[in-house]
Structures are given as C-alpha cells and as structure tokens.
N, C-alpha and C positions, 0 to 999 in steps of 0.2 A: 504494500499500500505505500509506503513511502517514496518508492521510486514513481508509480504514478502520481503522487501528490506533486513531488519536485517536477515532473514532467510537464503536469499542468501549469504550475507556477511559472517555469520557463516560457512557455506558451503564450501565456496570458502577460508576461513582460516584452516578450520580443515580438508579440503580435503589434502594437502599433507601428513599431518602426518598420516592418515588415509591409504593414498596409502603405505606411508614407512610402518607403520604396517602391513597390508597386504601382502607386499612383505617379510617383515622379516619372517613373520608366514609361509608364503610357502618355504622359505629356510629352515627352522627348521624344516619342516614337509618333507622334502624330503632330503636334506643333511645331517642332522644331524643323525648319528648311532641310531638304532633305542634303544640299551640300554643306551644310556648316559644319558639322562634325566631321567631314571627309575633308575638308579645308584646314581646319584647326587641330584635328586628331586622327585625321586618316593614315598618316605618312609615322615610319618607324625613324626614331631617332631621338637626340637627347633632350632639344627644346620641346619637342612635343611631349615627350614623358614629365619634364618639368611642368609644363603649362597643366596637365592632367592632374599630377600630384595637389597643384595650388588650386585647382578647382573644387578638387575633392574633399581637400582637409576642412574647409569650413563645415562643410555640410552635417546637418546632425543626424547623421543616418549610422546604426551599429552594423554588427557585421550579418545579421539577417536581411535589414534593409537594403545593403548596400548591393547583393547578389543580385537581385532581379535590375536595379538600376544599372550596375556594371553589364550585366547581359544585354539590357536595351541597348545603352552606349555600342557596345561591338556590335549588334546586329542593325545599328543605324551607321555603321561607317567607321568606327573609330579603330585605331590599329592595335596589335598584341599589346606593345609595349605602354600605350595610352592606357587600354582597359586594365592591364596590371597594375598602373600606377594607381588609377582611380580607386582600384578594390583594395588597395593597400592602404592608401592615405585616409580615406574615409571612416573606415570603422576606427583604425588606430588614433585619432583626434578627433576634435570639432569642437565648435563653439559651446555646446554646452560641457562637454567631458574637461573642458578648459578651465571653465568656471567651476566646475565641481573640484578639479584638481587643486585650483587654487584655495578653495574652503577648507578642502580635507587634507592635503598635501601640503601646502604651502608655495609661495610664489618661485622658489628653484624648481620645482617639479612641473608645474604649471608652465613652465617655460621651455625645459628642455623636453618635455614631451612630446609637443608638436615638432620642434625642429628633429629630433630623432625619428618621428613619425614620416614627416616629408622625405627625409633623407633615406629610410628604409624603402618610402615607394617610388624614389626617383633611381635607385639601385636596382629593385625588382623589377622595376619597367625595362630598364637597359639591358639587363641580364637576358630576360624574357625574350626582348627583341632579338637579342644575339642568338640565342638559342632555336628561334623559331625560324623557319624557311621565309625569303621574301615573299611577301605576298605581292599578287601580281596588279599594276596599276591600270586605271582605265584606258584603254587604246582605242583608235579607231576601228570601226570593223574592217576586217578584210576583204569580205565580201560586198559586192557594190549595196548601198542601202538605197531604197525607193527614193529619199530625200536627198542623195548626194548631188551636190552642184554640178560634178562634170560626171557624166556618164558615156558609154560607148555611143556611137551613133546608132549602131544596130539594136541597143536598149528599147525596151517598149516602156520602159519607166515612165510613171506619171509627171515625174519632176524634170525628165529631159526637155532641153531647150528646143521649141518648135522650129527656130532657126536652123537646127543642127541636121533636121532631116531634109531629105531631096522634096523639091517643091511639088512632084507628083504625089509623094505621101502625105504631104502636109494638111489637105482635108481631113483625109481619114482618120489621121493621128488626133486632129483636132476634136474631131467628132468621138474618136475612141475614148480620149482625154475627158471630154464633158460627161460620158455615159458612166465611166468609172469614177469619176469625182467622188461622190458620198462615200465610196469603200477605201478611198486613197488615204494612206498615212497624212500625205502632206497637205489635203484638203484641212485635217485637224487643224494645222496651225493657223489658218486663216478663221477658224470657228473659236471665240472666247467659250472656254470651259466654265462652266458653272462652279464657284468656290462653294465648297460644304459650310454649313450655318456652323456657329459656336458650339450649339448643343449639339448638332451631328458629330462634330470632331470630338467633345467629349466623351459622348456615347462610344465612339469608336475607341478611344484612349482607355476607359474602364474595361471595354470587352477584350483588348487586347491584354491588359494587365491581368484579369481575372481569370483569361481562359489560357492563352496562349504561354504567356510568362509564368504564370503561376504553375502551370503545368509541369514545363521545362525545369523549376526550380524545388517544386514540392517535395521531391522524394529525399534531395540531399538537405534539405533544411529539417524533414522529420528525424533522418539520421542523427544530425548535428544536435538537435535538441534532446534526442534518447542519449546519445553519449554524455551529454553535459548533466542529464538528470542522474547517468550512473556515476559520475565522477563526485557530483553534489551529494549522492546518497552514500556511497561506500568510501571515498576518502576523507579521512575527518581533518579538520582543520589544523590539529597539531602535527600532522605530516608534513603539510607546509611550511610550518613554522620552524620544524627542528632543524633546518639545515643552514639557516644562520647566513653568510655571507660566502664571497667566492666562486669559483667555477662550478663546484657543486651544486651549490645554492640555483644558479641561474639556468646548469642544466636541466635542475628538477623542474624549476619553473617552466621552462621549454615543453617539458614533456608532458606535464598536468595540463598547459595550454593548448595542446592539439586537439584532443577530444574536447574541449570545453567550449561553450557555445555564449560567449559574453560580448557584450558591448563596450565600447570605451567607457561609457558613463557608470555602467553597472562594475566594472571592473573596478573604480574608483575607491569605492567603500571597503571592498575586498582587499585591495593594496593597503589600505589605512589600517584594515586589522590585521594585515602582514608585518606591518611595521611595528604595530603594537608589539606583536609577538616576538619582534628580535631580528625580522627578516631584515636586510640591507635595503638601503633605498635603488642601487643598481639592480639586484634582483629583483625588487618590485616592478621598476621600470621594464625589466625584461618580461616579466607577467603581463604588464597593461600594454607593450607591444604586440606580443606573441599571441597572446589570447585571444584579440577580436581577429587578427589577421591569418591563424593557421589552423582554424577550428575545421571540422571533418567535411562539413556542408560547403565552404570555402573551396577547399581543395578539391571537392569533386567537381565544382563547377568549372575552377581553373583546368582540369583535365579534358572535360566535355568540351569547353569554348576554345581553350586555346592549346589543346595539345598535353598529350601524356609528358613529353620533354620538358614542358613550360612548369611542371609541378616543380621539377626537381631544382630549376632555376629560381622559382618564386619561394620555395622554403630557404634556400640558401641564402637568398638576399635578406630576408626578411629575419631569419635567426640570426643570421651572422651578423647586421646593422643591430639588432637588439642586443646580443651580448656585447659589440663594442661600446654600445651606448651604456650598457649597463655597468661596464669596467671605467669608463669615461666619469659615469655620475660618483660610484664610490670614491672615484680618486678626487673630484672637485669637492664634494663634501668632506673627505679627509682634510683636503690640502687648504682650502679656504673657507672652512667651517661653515658652511651654508645649513641653514635651519631647514629641516624636513618635519613638519610637525603635523601628526595625524590629529585630525579634529573629528571624531567621528560622529559626537553629540551633534554636529551640526549638519548632518544627513538628513535632506528634506526630502519629500514625494517630487518626483517630477510629473507625474500623471496621475489624476484621480483613479480610484481603484475603479470607479463604476464605469471609467473609459475605456480603462484596459479590459476590462471584463468583457463589456458589450464589444470593443472592437475582436477580442479572442474568438467570441461568438460567431461573428460576421465570418472571421478568416477561417473557423472550424465548418461553416456551412458552405463557405466557397469550396473548400477541399471536398468535402460530400459531395457538394455538385459535379466536381472532376471524376469523382471515383463513379458516379451515377452515367456519365455521359461515357466514360469509358467501357462500363458494362453495357451501354446501350450500343454502343459502335462494335462490340463483340457478338452480341446477339443477332445484330441485323444480318451478318454474312451467313449465322447459324439458320436463321429462319427463311433466309433465301434460298439455301441448299434444299430445306426440308420441303419447302413448296415446289422447288424444281422437281 
C-alpha cells in the first residue's frame, strides 16, 4: 500500500507540470511559425545549443513537463543538439527553483545552481550533436517540380512559360492549362488560403497535446514515476545522509537520482534535508542537477527521439558536469567560507492541493482515454476479419 500511496502522491505532484508541458508543446506545434525553430534551433552547432540552453533555463517546467515540450520542439524542427540542451537546462533550473533555492539553501546555491545547469545543458547538447549523424538539410528537389520556374520545353507542366512552346502548340497548351488550372499546385498560389480561427487553432493544439504527444510519452512517464515510488518507499533517508562528502557521496547521489523522478523545485527541500543530515553542499548540488535530468523517463525519450547513441553522450555530459561542479562547490565553500544554510521551515506550497488533485484526475482520465482508443483500434481489425 505504501508503494501505491507514494506513486499516487508523485503522480499528483507531477500532473500540473506535465499538463503545463503538454499545453506548451501543443501551442508550439500550432502557433509557432513553421520556419522559426528551423531558423533558430534547426542547425547543429555551438551557438544553437547555447541559445536552446538559455531558452529553457528560465522555464518553470520539471522533468515530467519538459518531456512533451522537448518532443514538440524536436518534431517542430529543432536539431538534436538544441533539443538536448533544452531537455537538460529546463528541468535542472528555472525561475521557480532559483527562488526556492534562495530561500532554502542560501544565495550561493541559488547562483551556482543555474550556472551549473546551463553549463551541463550546453555540454550535453554539444556531445549529442557530435555523436549524432549529420542531419539532412532541406534542399531543392532533384525532380522537376510543377512549380519550377524553368522546365524543359517538352514538359507539360502547368507552370511552363507559354512562350517556350512552339507557336502551333500554344493554343492547345493554353486551353489545357485553363482546363487543369483548378487542380494545379500552382493555381493554389493565386488563391488566398483561409487562416484558421484562434479557437480552431486552440482546439488543434489541445488535441495534439492530449492525443499524439501524450501517447508518445505516457509509457516512460509512468515507468519513471513507478521507479521514483520504489526509491521513495524502500530507500530510507538515512541511507542518503550516511555518505557525507567526497566522490563516494557524489556517486551515491548520481546512482540514486537516475531512477528518481523529481523536478528542480521539488528536489530543493530534499536537498535542504540532506544538508541538515550532513551531506556536503557539492554532493547536494550533484543531486539537484542529476535528479531532474537523468530519470528513467527522460532517458527513454532521449533514446527514442535522438537515438540510442545519444543516451551515452547525454549521461556523460550531465553526470560529468554535475561531478565537476560538485567538487567546485565544495572547494568554494571551504576556500571562501560561503554560507549554505538550509531553512526548511520556510518551505511553502507552490500550488493548492485541490488544484493538483484536480489536474491529476484530468490527466488520469486522458490516459484512460488513450487506453480506450488503443483497445478500440485493436478490436476494429478483429471485427473486420470476423465479418469477412
């Protein structure tokens, strides 16, 4: 019963952020111009990766909400390096988690945390971009298009200049062009396409988010929540606090964080508790960086959307930068005597419980709807076969 209770509590905590991520992904898919992401985030490269990291850093999305948003970015034209950078920087930090860090951990941790997150995101994006095969860039089609400005004289294309044809054939071709004009791809250029209304676009965004995108991410989300519930149920808090500081403590934080499913904001009070128990600030920072970015759900989506080889580059970058900043944090605290003060008593609810519960119920109904649609899709061929 404790496992189911913890699973439901994690589901309730993550539901608002997941719904927000789905909603933002739907808006991106429908309202963002088709060439915007291709122009700004479509190319592999260092500056594209940096741009994606700074775009994702302030967003108040956790590890559950960033998954559908990142998938939406990828399918809207963002490159692998940009998608990876966004996928790391967004859950590791945010305007909400920075403010909570300032209250619970002090100003030093509130400053070094976003710096480490952006560095981790840029490193992961660069490594994934190098590991991935170069993506094909849009090129002009090799076969003659019906709308090409220059076509062979023997072509019967609707866009062939009438002056290119022999005089004896001009009347016939002109008549044929007039007869085929309504079905021509070129004639569509002269007709103004009716822009969908705001409500039509909004409905399209909601349908995309709650059907296609949720279907693509639901399995890994549920697996991640289940592993997080296992850790919360069967790994006691004293197990995390007994390691103190150093490489061993940081390694334990990494191993614990991989199956966990925790967002940057939710990890902050846990980090404050670890500090009180005696864990070093560097090990706590490793937990706050690796926890939101290396959970099972995120790794599953990385493998599915970016390729299996990308998982190795992703983990190497996130864990490597987390360990480096962990050592740097411990050194800075010891060298300059920075104050890292956990103030757990100042923790406040970020969202009303009734709202989280309501959104969790809505998300559960959407997941059940997907199950029903899949069952109906499986039954349809069977019924057709029986009728035949």
